[in-house]
N, C-alpha and C positions, 0 to 999 in steps of 0.2 A: 424265653429270654436266652439269647446266645451268650457265649463266654465273653466275647468282646464287650457287649453291652454291660455285662456284670462288672467287668474290670473298670470301665469308665464310671459306672455308678458308684462302685466302692472307692474309686479315687476321690470323687467329690465328697462322698459321705464320711470319709475318714479324716477330712481336714477339720482341725479344731475350729470351733466357732460357726460351723455350718449346721444349722438346725433345719427342720422341715420347711420353714418359710424361705430361708435363703437358698436351700437346695432347689425349691420349686421356681424361685425367681431366675436362677441361672438356667435351669432346665428349659424354662419357657422362653428365655432370651435367644437361645440357640436351637438349630434344627435337630441337634443331638448332643449328648454329653461328650462324645468324641470330638465334635466341633468345638465345644466349650474348651476342652482340654488343649486342642491345637491352637486355640486363640487366647490361651490363659495369660499371656504377657500383656495383651491389650484389653483384657477383660474389663468392661465397664457396666456394672449393674448397680441400680439404686440400692443403697444400704450396705453394699459390700465395699468396705473401706479399711484403711489402717492395716493392722496386723493380719486380719483375715485375707485381705486382698494380697498382701505380700506373701502369705503362706501359699495361696493359690498359684501365684506366679512362680514360686520356687519349688513347687511340688513336682513329683514324677509318679510313675505307675508302680514302682517297686512294692510299696506297702499294700496297695490294692491286690497285686498279684499274690503276695504272701497270704493275705486274708482269704482269698479265694481258694488257694491250695490247702490251707488249714481247714476250711469248711468242707472241701471235697474229701479230705482224708478222714474227717471226723463226723461224716454224715449229717452235716448241718445244711439245711435248705435255706436259701436266700430268696425271700419273697419281696419283690418290688411292687409299688402301688399300681403298676400297669398289668401285673400278672393276674392270671385267672383265679389264683388261690388267695389273692389279697381279700381280707374280710369286707363284705359289703357294708357292714355297719360303720366302718371307718370313713367311707368315701364322702360323707356329708360334712366332715369336720376339716377345717383349714389346718388345725394343729395336729392332725393325725400323722403318724410316722410314715416316712416315705420308703422305709425298708424294714423288714422283719427277718429275724433269724430264728429258725425252728429246728428243734430236735424231736423226732417222733413223727407222728402222722400229720403232716402239714395240711392234708385235706380237711381236717377238723376245723380249720380257720373259716371254712365256708359252711359249717354245720348250721342248719336253719334255726335251731332252738337252743339258746344258751341262756344261762342265768349266772350272774356274778354274785359271789358271796364273800364277805369280809368280816373281820372282827379283831378283837384285841390279841396281842401276842401272849398275854398272861390270863387265859380264861379260867373261869371256875368250872367245877364239875358240870354244872347246869349248861354253861356255854358249849363245852366240849360235846356233851350228849346231843344238844339241839343241832349243832353244826354237823356232826356225823350222821345223825338220823335223817335230817332234812335233806342233806346232800345225797344220801343213799336213796331216799324216796324219789327225788327228782331224777336221778340217773335211771331208776327203774321205769320211769315214764318216758324215757328217751330224750331227756334234756341234758345237755352238756353243761357241767359245772365248771365255772371259771373262777380262779382265785389267785393269790399271789405267792403261794408256797412259803409264806412267812411262818415262823414259829407260832404255835397257838391255834386260833380258830381256822386260819387258812389251811393249815396242815390237816386238821380234822375234817374240813370240807372235802379236800382231795381224797383222803382216806375213805370217807363215806361214799363218795362218788364211785371210787374204784370197786366197791363191793358189787355194784350193779350196772356199771357202765364205764364211761370214759370221762376224762377231765383235762382241762388246759391250765397250765401254770404260767403266769406272766412273771418274769424275773426282773429284778432291779440290777442285774449284772449280765455278763455274757452267758449264753446258754450252755457253755462248757464249764461254768463255775457252779458248784453246789453251795447254796447258801440258804439257811444255816447248814453247817456241816453235818449236823445230826440228822438232816433230812436226806442223806445219801440214798438210803433204801427207797424212800418215797419218791425221790427224783428218778431213780431207775424204773420204778413201777409206772410212773407217769409217762415216761418215754415209751414203755412197752404198751401202755393202754391209754394213750392220749398224746399230748405233746407239751413241751416247754417252749416258750416264745419270749423273745426280747427284741427291743429296738437297739440295744447296745451291741457294739462290736464284740465278737469273741475275745475272751481274755479281760474284758472290763470287770474290775473289782466292784463289790457291792458297797459303794460309797453312799453316804447319807443323802446327798443331793439327787441320787438316781431314783429314789423311791417315789417322790411325787410324780415323776414321769411314768414310772411303772403303774402307779395308781390310776392315772388318766386312761391308760390302755385297758386296765381291768374294767373300768366304768364303761368304756366304749363298746365292749364286746356284747353287751346285753341291753335289752330295753328296760330292764329293771335291776336294781341292786338290793341285795338282802344284807342287812347288818345284824349279826347274831348277838354280839356282846361288845360293848365299848364304853370306856369312861368318857367324861366330857373333854378330857385333854388327849384323847387317843389319836394316833396318827391315822386311824381309820377315817377320820373326818376329812382328810385330804381326798379320799376316794369319794366320799359322800358329796363334797363340794363339786367335784368334777361331774358326778352323775347329775346333780341338780342343774348345773350349768348346761349340760348336754340335753336337758329335758327328759331325763330318765325318771321312772317311777322308783321311789325308795320305800322299802319295806323294813320294819324293825321288829325285833323280838323283845317283848317287854320283860323286865326283870325285877328282882327284889329291890324295893325302894331303899333298903339299907345297904345294898351292895354298890360300892363305887364302880365296879365293873359294868353295872347296868345303868349308871347315871346318864351316860351319853345316849344310849338307845331309848331310854325313857324320855329324855328331852326331845329326841327326834319325833317320837310319837306325839308329844305335846305340841310340837311345831308343825304337825301335819303329815308326817310319814304314815304309811298304811301299817296297821298293827297286825302281827301274826299271832292270832289268838289260839290257833290249833293247826296241825298239819292239814286237816280236812278243809278248814276255812281258807288256808293259804292256797291250796290247790284250786278251790273255786275262784279265787282272785286271779290266779295266773291263767285260767281258762280264757280270760278276756284277752290275754296276750298271745297264747299259743293254743292250738288244738291238740290236746293231749291224747296219747294212745290209750285205748281201754286197758285197764290193768286191775288186778285184784290187789287191793291195798290192805295190809294188816297193820294195826297199831298195837298189837298184843305185845306187851313188855316181856312176856314169858316165852316168846317164840324161841324155839331151839333149846329150851331149858332141859329137855329130856337128856341132853348130852352131859349134864352136870351131875356130880354126886350130891348127896344131901348136904354135906359140909360146904361144898362150893355154892349150892343154892342159898344156904344161910348167909354166906359171906356177901353174895350178890345182893340179897335182901337188905342187909345192913347198909351197904353202899347206896342202895335205892332210897332208904329211909333217911340217911344222914349226909348224903353227898360224899365228897372226897374225905378220906379219913387217914390219920397217921397210924402206922403199924402198931404203936403202943396202945392206941385207943381200941383198936380191933382186938388186941390181946386181952385188954381189960374187960371188954364187952363179952367176948366169947369164952374166956378162961382157957383157951388153947395154949399149948406150949409154943414158944417162938419158932421152933423147928417145923412143927405141924403147920403153923400159919404160913411160914415161908414157902413150904411145899405146895400149899393150896394156891397161894398167889402166883407162883411160877406156872402151875397148871393152868390157871385162868388166863395168864398172859399168853401162853401158847395157844389157847383157844380164842384169843383176841376178845376176851370178855372184860379185862381190866388192864390198866397201865400203871406202872410204878413211876411216880414223878420224883422231883428233887426232894431231899429230906425225908425219904420213905413215906411219901404221901401216895395213897392208893386211890385210884379213880376208876369208876366203871366206864367202859366204852359203849 
């Protein structure tokens, strides 16, 4: 795509009220978008009326030129639907984005094996563990993990994938915006070992209305969607609905019947989603979708435990048995001084074995 074509594409794309449908209507009406621009005063396209039509007539190329300059200076790739890097999975959908902005390795958009994974923003210890372990396992098999970089399950999916491979984060804002801000380190890691992608123009803030659009792209990327943990009212179901509408296979991780965070995933299973009973069973299921690379898979929970001291092993065992725990509960169970426990937790954080959450809640990674 040459620079002139990008300018005219960005001109139309940046006009308020022009979504994929209207963009394609105008594009198909004229022999080129440059031709559409040169004839903007007389533009007559079905459905292009009122304020949108007036904005097209009064527009110029200045904003498009500034957007392109910003992208060039900030290593942001612009992928149009006619480009060779545009995802094949998107081409069958009328509502697919006409333009994608990418930071990182844009070639991953064409990666042949992808699995989308989503879940609640406020997961339990169980959800965090499954998200990270399952994503790490998939990455080790040469499968690209796609998620939305949201707080919670999405973040643990990306983190797990980065242990053994690459990952794609779909954003509900511009690719130059880090949201949530606490994911700055993760955002940088994804750009180094994957990519972040968005259909929103650079500089677009993470407004609530953007996330359903983001969710439809997450669903589009893969022939199946894995739901780790979600309540019945979770925003995760926006992605599930898109996946079902697109004819995707939906997998769900079952959870504790007393946990509100698993009420949505358990309901999905009741309504026909494929259940993930174990990592091994899930891998057998996705062999129907992809031909997996041979790999030696270990499900040993004690892997790499030789790196830990006896006290660290004891702390990990307590978290295994009880799930996430408050610091005060750990002090009561172990009888350790607060200073000793704090030192052990810090050591395990450095070794990426535990994470300290809000309110001094400690969870195993």
